[in-house]
C-alpha positions in Angstrom: 6.7 -47.6 100.0 7.6 -47.5 96.3 11.3 -47.9 97.3 10.6 -50.9 99.4 8.7 -52.7 96.7 11.5 -52.0 94.2 14.0 -53.3 96.8 11.9 -56.5 97.2 11.7 -56.9 93.4 15.4 -56.6 93.0 16.0 -59.2 95.7 13.8 -61.6 93.8 15.7 -60.8 90.6 19.0 -61.4 92.3 17.7 -64.8 93.4 17.0 -65.6 89.8 13.3 -66.0 90.3 12.4 -63.1 88.0 14.3 -62.6 84.7 13.7 -60.5 81.6 12.0 -63.6 80.2 9.6 -64.1 83.1 6.1 -64.4 81.5 2.7 -63.3 82.8 1.5 -66.8 83.5 4.5 -67.3 85.8 3.5 -64.2 87.8 -0.1 -65.5 87.8 1.0 -68.8 89.1 3.0 -67.2 91.9 0.1 -64.9 92.8 -2.3 -67.9 93.0 0.2 -69.8 95.1 0.4 -67.0 97.6 -3.3 -66.6 97.6 -3.7 -70.2 98.5 -1.1 -69.9 101.3 -2.9 -66.9 102.7 -6.3 -68.7 102.6 -4.7 -71.6 104.6 -3.3 -69.2 107.2 -6.6 -67.3 107.5 -8.4 -70.6 108.2 -6.0 -71.2 111.0 -6.6 -67.7 112.3 -10.4 -68.3 112.3 -9.9 -71.6 114.2 -7.7 -69.8 116.8 -4.6 -71.8 115.8 -1.1 -70.5 115.4 -0.8 -68.9 112.0 1.3 -66.8 109.7 -1.4 -64.8 107.9 0.5 -61.5 108.1 3.6 -62.9 106.3 1.4 -64.6 103.7 -0.6 -61.4 103.1 2.6 -59.5 102.5 3.8 -62.3 100.2 0.7 -61.9 98.1 1.0 -58.1 98.0 4.7 -58.4 97.0 4.0 -61.0 94.3 1.4 -58.7 92.8 3.7 -55.7 93.0 6.4 -57.7 91.3 4.1 -58.3 88.4 3.4 -54.6 88.1 7.0 -53.5 88.5 8.2 -56.0 86.0 5.7 -54.7 83.4 6.6 -51.0 84.1 3.2 -50.1 85.5 3.0 -46.7 87.1 1.7 -48.1 90.4 0.9 -44.7 91.9 -1.0 -43.6 88.9 -3.0 -46.8 88.8 -3.7 -46.6 92.6 -5.0 -43.1 92.2 -7.3 -44.2 89.4 -8.6 -47.0 91.6 -9.2 -44.7 94.6 -11.3 -42.4 92.3 -13.3 -45.4 91.2 -13.9 -46.5 94.8 -14.9 -43.0 95.8 -17.3 -42.7 92.9 -19.0 -46.0 94.0 -19.7 -44.3 97.4 -21.9 -41.7 95.8 
C-alpha cells in the first residue's frame, strides 16, 4: 500500500499540483473539497441513485495521504499509534 500511495503522490507532483512550496492550507482545501464530493455521492447512494462514492472515498484518502507524505510523516508508525489508541478505547 505504501508504494501505491507514493506512486499516487508522484503522479500529482508530476501534474504540478503539489510542489515543494505547497502549503498546509492548500492540502486542507483539497481534503475539504474531496470530503464535500464524497458527501454528495453518499447522498446519491442513500437515495438509490447512480453514484461515484467509491472513487470519491479514494480521492479523500489519497488527498490525506498526500498531506502526510509531503510532510514526511511516518504513516505506518502513526497508524500503529492510532490502532493502539482505538484498542485502548475498547477496554
